[in-house]
N, C-alpha and C positions, 0 to 999 in steps of 0.2 A: 547621293547615286547616279550613274549616266543613263542616258534614255534605252539602254538595253540591259540593266543593270549591273555593270562591272562600275566598280570606281576608279574614277577619273582621277587625277592630281584633284584634288579637294581645294576648297577654301572652307576656309573654317567658321562664317558667319553668312548667315542668307539675311536680304531685307525682303519685304513686304510684297507677298505675291499680289500679282493682277493678273486677276482669270485671262485665259485662251480663249480670243475670239477668231484665232485662224479659222479656216472655213476647213475640213479634212474630208475624203475622198477615201473612196476603198483603196485598199494598198495595190490594189490588183486591178487598178483601170490605167486605159489607156488613152491616148490623146493623136492628135494628127500632129501637134508642135511636139511631141517627144517618142521618139525611135527606142521600141524595145528589143529591140532584134542587139544580140549580145557579137562584141567585137573585141577582140584584142588588137587593132592596127590603129594608133594615135600617130597623129603625126606629129612629130618632133617640135615643140614651139623652140623661140629662142629662151633663151637659159638669163631673167631676166634679175634672178638671186644670186648666180655667180660671185658677182663683183660685192656685193652686199656684207655689210663690215659686222654684222650681226651673225654669230655660229648658227643658232637656230634658223635663221634664213637661207645660208648656205646648205645645213640640211637635207634640203628643202629642194634645192640648185639642181638635183638631176632626176627630178618627178617629171613624169609626163604630162601633167595638170602645166598651165599656161598662167603659171603663179605672177601677180604684181607684188612689189613693196607698196606700201601705202601711198601713193601717190598722186597727181591731179590727172596723168595720164590715164589712171584705173579709171577712176570713176567717170573721166571725157569720154572714154572706148563705151560703157555700158550705158550712157545715155548715146549715144551716136547708135550704138545696133541693140537698145531696148532692148534691156540683160541688167536681170537682178544682181547683184553684188553677194557673191560666196566671201562670205569672212573668216579665217580660222587664225586664233590666235592663239599662243601657247609659249612656250620659253624650252633652251636647248638641255633641261637636268631633267625633263616632266619626262617619265617613263612612259605614261598614256598618250604624248604625243607622238612616242616613238611607235607608240602599236599604231595607230590609224596612220602614220606614215607609209609604214612597211604593206597594213594593211589594206588601206584604200588609196593613198596617193599614190604611191605607185606604181597602183595595177591598171590597165590600159583600158580597160573598161568602165572604170569609174571615171579617171581622166576622160574618155571622151564623152561622157556625160554632161561635166563640168565644164570642158572647155566650149561644148555646144549649146550649153544653155545659161550659161555664169560666168560672168566673170570673177576671178580669184584672184583673193590678194592676201596674203600673208601679213602677219603682225607680230613682232617679237614683244612680248608682253611688260617684259623688263626694261625694253628701248624706249615703251611709247607706255608708260603705265596712265596718262587720261586717258588712249585708246582704251587699253585693259580696262577701266575703271567703268566707265561709261557703258558697253557692251558688257562687262559684269552683272552690275544693277538692271540692264535690260532681260538675261538671261534669268537670274534672280526672280526678280519682276512678273515674268511672265510663266516661270517654271516651277521657282520655290526651290531652286540647287543652283550650284554653280560650281567650275571646276573647269579645268584645264587638261585636254582642247577644247575651246572654246569657238562653239559652233554660229556663227549671226549669219542668214541669209535679211539683205535688204535692199532699199532702192537704191538706183545711182545717186539719190540725194543721201544719202545717209539714212535713210529712216527703215529700223528693223522689223520685221513682219514674224521671223521664226527664231528661236533661240534654244541653242542645246551644248553638252561637252563632247564628251566620246559616242563616235556612232561606230558599229561592225561595217562592216561592205554590204554584209546582206542581215536580212531579216534572224533575229536569234530571242529564244524564250517568249516568243509573243507581242516583242518589239520591234517596229519596223527598224530595216538598215538604211544605210548613207543607200544604197541605189532603191530604194523604194521612195526615201523622203525624196531628191532631187528629183525624182520623177512625177513625184504628186505635184511639186512646189512649181516647175518649171509648167506644168498645166494650168496649175492654177495661177501663173503670172499675165495669163493670155486668158484664161476665161472666168477668174474671176481677180481681174486686177482692182476693181474701184475696195474692195471688199479688206482686199490686203494692204490697200492703201488710206483704209480708214484707221484700220487695227494699228498700225504703221504710225500714224499720226497721233494715235489713243494713247500708242506705249510711251512717247515722246512727251506728251502732254501730262502722262503721269507722273514721268520722272521731274519735269518739268516744275512740280504743282506738289511732289510727296514730300522735298525736303524745303519747301516755304519755311521761311523765318516763324517758330510758336512756339517754342517755349523759352521762357526766360530764367536761367538756373538764379534760387533765389534765398535757398536757407540750404540747412547742414542734411538736414531730412533727403534730400535728393542721393546725398554720398551712404548715409544707411540703407535707402532703398536697394543702393547698387549690392551694396555690400549682403542684404538678405538674400538677393536673387543669386549672388553667386553662392552663395553658404548653401541657397537649393541644390544648385547647380555641380558644388561640387563631390566627388567621389571618394567616401571619406576612407573607404579600402585601398583603393589606388592611388587617388593624386591626380588633378586634373580635375576639370569638368563637364559634366554630359557624358554620353557616351562614345562609343570610337566611332571615325576616325579624331583620336586626341592630336589638336596641338599643343604645343607651350605657352601660346596666348601670355607672350609675357607684357604688355602693356595693363591686362589683368592682374599678373602680379604683383608690381609695380602700384595699382592702383592699392592692391589690399595689406602693401606694406605701411603707406599712407595711412589706411583707417586704423594700423594696428597702430598707428608712430602718435595719431588725432586722437584714439579714445584709450588705447593700451588694452581693448580685447583681444587676449588670447590668443581666439578662435580664428581672428586674420591671420596670425603670427602663423599660426599650426597646418592652415592652410597649407600656405605658401611652402612652410618647411616641408612640407609631409610631398609637394609637388616638388619641388626641387630633387627631393632624396629617389623620389620613383622615375625623374626622367634619367636622374644621374644612375642608377643602378639597370634600369631599363636599356632594352635594344635599341631605343633613340638614338641613347648614346652610342659612339662606338670606342671601344673599350681597349681597341687594341691601335688605334691609330687618331685615336681623340675627335673632338670636334658630334655635332648633333645633325643626325638625318634630320631630313624635315617635320614629319610626324607622325605619330604610330598607327597600323590600322587595329589596336586591340585596345582594348580598356588598360591594359597591365601594360601598356608603353614595351611590348616586347618587340615585336614582327615592325619594323619601317617602309615607310615609302624613302627610299632610300639615299634620293640625292641632299648634297650639302648647299645650302645656300649662306651665303656673307651675312647677307641679314640674320639670318635665325642666331648666327655664331655673336654677332653683334651684340643681339639683343640678350640671347641668353647669357654671356658674358656679363653683363650689366646686371642683369636679377640676382645670377650668384655676386657679384661681390658687392648690390647692393644687400643685400641679405650676411654676407661675411660681419660687414658694417655692424650689425645687430648683433649677432649670435655670437663670432670668432670661430666658428665651426670650420674646424683646418681643412674638410673633404671640399667643403663651398670656395675657398683659396685654392683648393688642386683642383679642381674644377675650370676656374677661370685661367688660370695657368695654362691646362692643359689646351682650350677652345685655341688661345692664343697658339700654343706650339701647333697646332696643326694649322692654322690661316697665316701662321710663316711660310710653315713646312711646303700648303700645297697650292695658296692662294696669293702668298706674296710677289708681287711684282718687281723690275729690275726699278719703277720708275717710284719704288717706297709706297707706293697703291695697293691696294686691295682685288682681284678677279670677282667674277660677280658669281662662279657655280662651281658644282662638280656635278655632273650626271647622272641620274638614278642606274642605268644602265654602262655593262662594258664586256665584251665581246660577247652580243647581241640578247643579254640576256639579265634582267631586274636585279642588282646586287650581287651579282657573280663574284663580284670584287672583293664582298663583306665575307660570304657564307663559306661551309668550312661539310667537308661529309667526312666521320667518325674514322674511315682510315686514314684521308688526311692527315688528321691528327694525330693517331695512332702511329703510326710512320715518323711524324715531325717529333713527336714528346716520349718521355721514358714514359713506364707505367705509372710510377706516381705524380707524374705532371698531369698525365692523361686522366685519372680519375681526380685529380685537383678540378680541372676543367670539370667534369659531368657535376659533382656537386654544386660547382660555386657560380659554375657560368652556363648549366641546363643544357648542355652537351649531351642527346641522346643517341643511338647506335641508327637509328631509324630518320634522323633526323627531326628537328623540335620544329621547324614548319611546316603547315599542312596540306599536305599534295607535292611535300619536294622531300628530297631524300639529303640536305644539307640542314647545318645549324649557323645559325646567328647568338653572338652571345650575348648573353643579358646576365648581372649580377643579380643572383638568388637571394641574398640577403648580405645586409650592410656586413663590412671588418666584423667588426668585433662578434655576429652571430657567429660569422665564421670562423671565428680563431676558437670559440668552445667548441664549436664542434671537432676540428683538426687536431684542439688540444695544443695551439699556437697563440703566441702574442700578436694583437690584430697588426704592427708594425710590421713585427718580423709578416707575417704570413703576406702581405702589399711587397714588400723584397723580393718575396717565391714567386710571387706574380707579378711582376717588374719583369722575371726572368726570363719566365715563360713568354709574355707579351712580347720583348724584344725579338723570341723565337722568330712567333708567330707575326711579326712584324714585318721582320728580312727574307721570310718566303712571301707572303702577301707582297711585298714591294717587285715581287718579280712575276707576278701576275700580269697582262693588260689592263689599262688604270682606268677609273673611268675620264671621259671625257673633260675636259677644263675650259671653262666660257670663260676666254679673256677678255670682255668689253670692262671697263672702268664706270660706274654708275655710282654719280657722286652725291647720291640719298644713299645709298647704301653704305658708304663711304662713309660720312657725314654719322652713319649711327656707329661704324666701329671708333670715330673718333670720341666718341661720348663714350663708349663702352673702355675704350684705351686711357682716358683720363679719370674716370672714373675708377678703375682700376688699378692709376696708380695713386690715387689717394687713398681707396680701400684698403691695399694690399701694400702700402708704403714700399713699392719696390720701383725702382726711376726707371729701368728697363721697359716698363710700358709708358711711362712718359714720353721717353724717348720716340718712342715710334708713334706716339700721338704727337711729337712736334712736329716730327717727319711728314708724317701723311698729311699734316695742317698745310704745310708751306707747298706743295704740292698743289693743294686747289686755292692756297691762295696767290700761286703765282699769275693760272691759270684765271683770279679775279681779277688783276691788276692785269695782267694781259691784253686781258677783253674790256674789261668795262662789266661786267657780265655774267653769271655759271651756265655753263654746258652744261645736260644730264649726260652723256657717255661718252668714253674716249675709249678708243680701240683704233689699231693698228697707225699710232700716229698723227691722231688726228682727234680733234675735240666737236661734237656735233649733237641736234639735237637741241632746242632755247632750253633752259633749266624750267625747271614747273618747281608747283609749288612746296614736293616734296625734297625738291634739290637745295632750295632756301632754307627749309624750315627745317631741315635734319642738318645739313651741315651749322646755321647759326647754331643750334643746340649743341652739337660737338666742338663749337668756339667757345661756350658762354662755360660749355664746362673746363676746355682746355685754362681759358684763363682762371676761375675758380683755381686748378690743379697748379698751373707753373706761372700765377701774379702776375703777369707779366701785359699792362694797360697798350699794347700794339695788339693782341688780341682782342679787347673789348671794341679799340678803334675799329678796325675792318667787323667786327662782328655789327655794331653801329650802322656801317654802314649797306651791310645787305639783310639786316633788318627793314629801315628806309625803303632799301629797292622791293625787297618782299611786299611790305604794305603798298605801294605803288604800284605795283605789278598785278597782283593778285586779289585785291581788295574789289568786291563787288560795293560799288556805291545804287547801285537801285536798290540791292533786296536785301544787302549786308551780309557780312560771312567771307570767308577767302574760297578763292574758287582754282582749280588742280592747273589753270593755265593764265597766259597774259589775253586781253583782251585781241590781242593783233593774232594770235592764233585761234581760227575759225575754221579748226578741220573737222571739228564735230556738230551737229546738228543743233546744240547746245553751250553756251558756258556754263560747264557742269561745275560742282562739288562736288566731296563725299567726305564727311565729317564721323566716319564711326570707325574704329577700330576692328583692325583684322589683325591677321600676324604679324604685322606691323605697327603703330601708334597713328594715330591720323594725323596726318602732316598740317592741319587750320589747329589742333588742340596744343601743336607745341608749337606753332605758332606763337599762338594764346600764353603758351607757359611763357616763353620766353619774353615775348612782352612786357609780361608781368615782373620780372627779374630785372629788365632792363630797366624799368621805372624804380626799382629799388637799388638798383645798380647808379643812377646817374642822376636819379630825385625828376630827372623829368617826368611829369604826370602824364605827358600826352602818350608815353607809352601803357599807363595802366586805360587812359580812358579807350584808346581802343580796344585793349582786350576787353576790357566790358563790352563796348561793341559788337564783338564777336561774341560775348556770352549771347545777346540778345538775337543772335540770328539764326541761334542752333533750331532745329524740326522737333515736332511735337514727341517725335518717337522717343524721343531722349527720357520724356515721362515714364513713359510705361518699359521701356526697354534699356536704363540705365548704365547694364553692363557690359552694353554696344557701344559706346562711351567714354568709357572708361578713362582715357586721357586727356579726355574734357575733365573729368572728374577730379583726376591728378593736379590740372590747373586749378581748378574753382577751389579744391584744398590750398591750394597758394593764395589764391584772392582774398579765401577767410580769415585767413591767417589765423593765429597773431605772427609774424614775420619779425626776425631775430636778424639783426643787418654787424657783420664783425670787417670794420675795416681795418686790417693791418699795416701799416707801416714801419717803413725800416730807409735807413740811407746805403743801406747795403745786406746781402743774404746772410747775416750773420748766423752763428749758431740759433741765438735767442729766436730770431726769425723762424727758423726753418721748427724751432719748439712748439712755437705759437703754433703757425701753421698746421703743424700732424696733430696738432689736439683737435684740430675744426676735421679737418682731412678721416680722422679714422673712426670719427663716430656716422652713424645715420643722423640726420640734419636735413631733411628734404626741406621744413621754410627757413633754410637759414642759409642770408646771403654771407659770402664770402670775398672778399674785395679788397684792392688797395695795393702797393705796388715797393717794391725792392731795391730801390736805388732814387736819390737827388733827380736821375734825369728821368726815370720812370715814373715818379711819383709827383711832376710837373705834368707831366702828359696824363698822370692820370685826374689830376685838378682838372685838369681842361675837363675832363670828357664827364665828368662827376663832381660839378660843379657846387655840391648839396655838400661835398665834404675836403670841399676847399681847405676851409678853416681849423679843419684839424692838424697841428702841429705836428714837425716832424724831426725825431728826438735822436740824440745819439746812436741809439740804438731801439729794437723794432717795438714797438706801443699795439699794443688792440683797444680798435673804439669800438662799445658795442652796445647797440641797443634793441629794446622788442618792443613792439605794437606802441611808440610814438615818447618812450619812456629809454633815457642816455644813462647809462651810469661812467662815474670813472672811470678813465684809460689803467688798464689795466698789463702788464710786463712781465710776469709772470704765469706758467703753464695751469699751476695750481685756481691760480686767480679766476682765468681766464674760463676754466673748465666751469667755474663756480657758477659763470652766467650763460653759459649757455645749456637749451632746452633738449638734454640730455634723457634719452627715456631709456630704461633696463630692457630687455629682452626677460626678465626675472619678477616684474613688478606684475601683480593681478590686478584686475579692474575687473566687474561682474561682466561680463560674456554680452554679448547681445544675437547669441545663437536664435533661426528661427525655425522653428519643431516644421 
């Protein structure tokens, strides 16, 4: 929650809270340093944000606030004028960022206070995830919560002493507004400077030491502990974990699938299945235009915050694709296709990459693009169609959103249940809905659309590369593979042209040095694409990126992966973050990739580096493992047993495709598929993976299978191969490890 009781664009997890030591003064205190005289006259400052590539920064270009982007110039001026920094972090699709911009940053009175007593800096969290991660942890440590817009006040040396999220302009519901806070802090900067500086240093020291290496994963018990925590948090009625707001939390779902695969515990699979179904039926899913909104504001997944993020689409595609490998539920495959259809229609760029997001707001109102009055629907639809929509998608005459007259569509029951109610075959009923949906989509497309943020992020596109590659295997559809190959080509061109990765592409410019997320997620995507396409050139570039990742981001002094390279010194400390949020921890993804590379190449150095990463984890892992589920996914691979399937063929013959498909269509999280499908590719593969150099290339495809150090005679038929694969059926039942 924000400081006035409103809900900002929330974050899914909170870290340990640092008790606040910030001195406080009465809200009505006055000071010779702070003018209390209201004024609407603000001198127009030079517009430093107008030419920024970030849409979010440009959205503030006309503010009367004298904004700087994050530049050395801003901090130098703060030192020269002896002023604290007012740092505001957000992103273009965030509804509450827009609210604060309209209420406060466009207001002359607020701008006068800010310009007189602070140096103001704006940051796009998607452009600078390193800055956002550090100061979000500051906010969570100080207040116990976080969200966007993120508000930080700090010294010119970037040491924070105040943190919050959204603030209204004036006091509300007993909580101070921004004007009150600015006056108080401006006074304290002069009257109690030493207290503020001491507290700021304490905050940074806390963040420096609370992530010190202390936990070494040593047994399967930690995996079980994480599962038990998730089970206790699971909502058996509505799916998901905890109370509202509810995030998809894909990293936790991916872990649960692997716990089911390891143990056969049907409850773990039920938790995932129920959550995926609840989200797919709920209003967090856009039933008309497809794709998922950011998160649900209610426990039933019905009313979302309406922004749509590329990262969410990619991760949810991945979750549904993996679940489809297990259960072959047609709805899961349909969901994968529909998410991708949305991404192609609304987020696809001419260069073959994907844009970042679509805004929550349009026409100045949150969700306006997606909502319907009952009168609109009656005008568009026939009476039987309207009656169907009322029952099947929750439409109410007075609206189904508290405090508004609008409706947001959510599916009230699965198709088989609805079919019984309407006396129709479920497939026939879906066709009936498709005709209605087509009408509504055509009408909706005439509305003012949400603004699209057209920057291209390497890390989020890396996640989409993962999703496309896994979807191609799971669904067996070449369209996903073609899109994945096109996407990979764009980023590999960048890699080859520059010798390193950049984080952001916008208006023809690659900029911002690549961070850990960029390297780790693109590496993950390349390994998944290699597993799908079996082209050793992908493994070759993946190895190069992995080596650069290790050299740029490994912390030689403390161990573990840092968010930025050593030469990037823009924060008070070189920071690391090993916890999952809405996206997986990049450090854990890097560790998983190293484990896979060790198996793929036979080079045990990758295994050694992964083991060193495990020993660098913080003590928090022991009592809150559900915040580290991506690390536990990596550890699941490390625990084994691991199966390697080396598939070699002199050309991509029908037998090669049949053998590859056997592996692709099953959920095998601890099976490494590698090899090549031509004589030239096999030669490169043998150079990259000398451990497999002695496997002979025959006249047609052959599979060599090893599990836990035991290798079997080569196999040449799908039937023989499937007998050697560690396939677990969703119908298998083992004693559940449910925790009451």
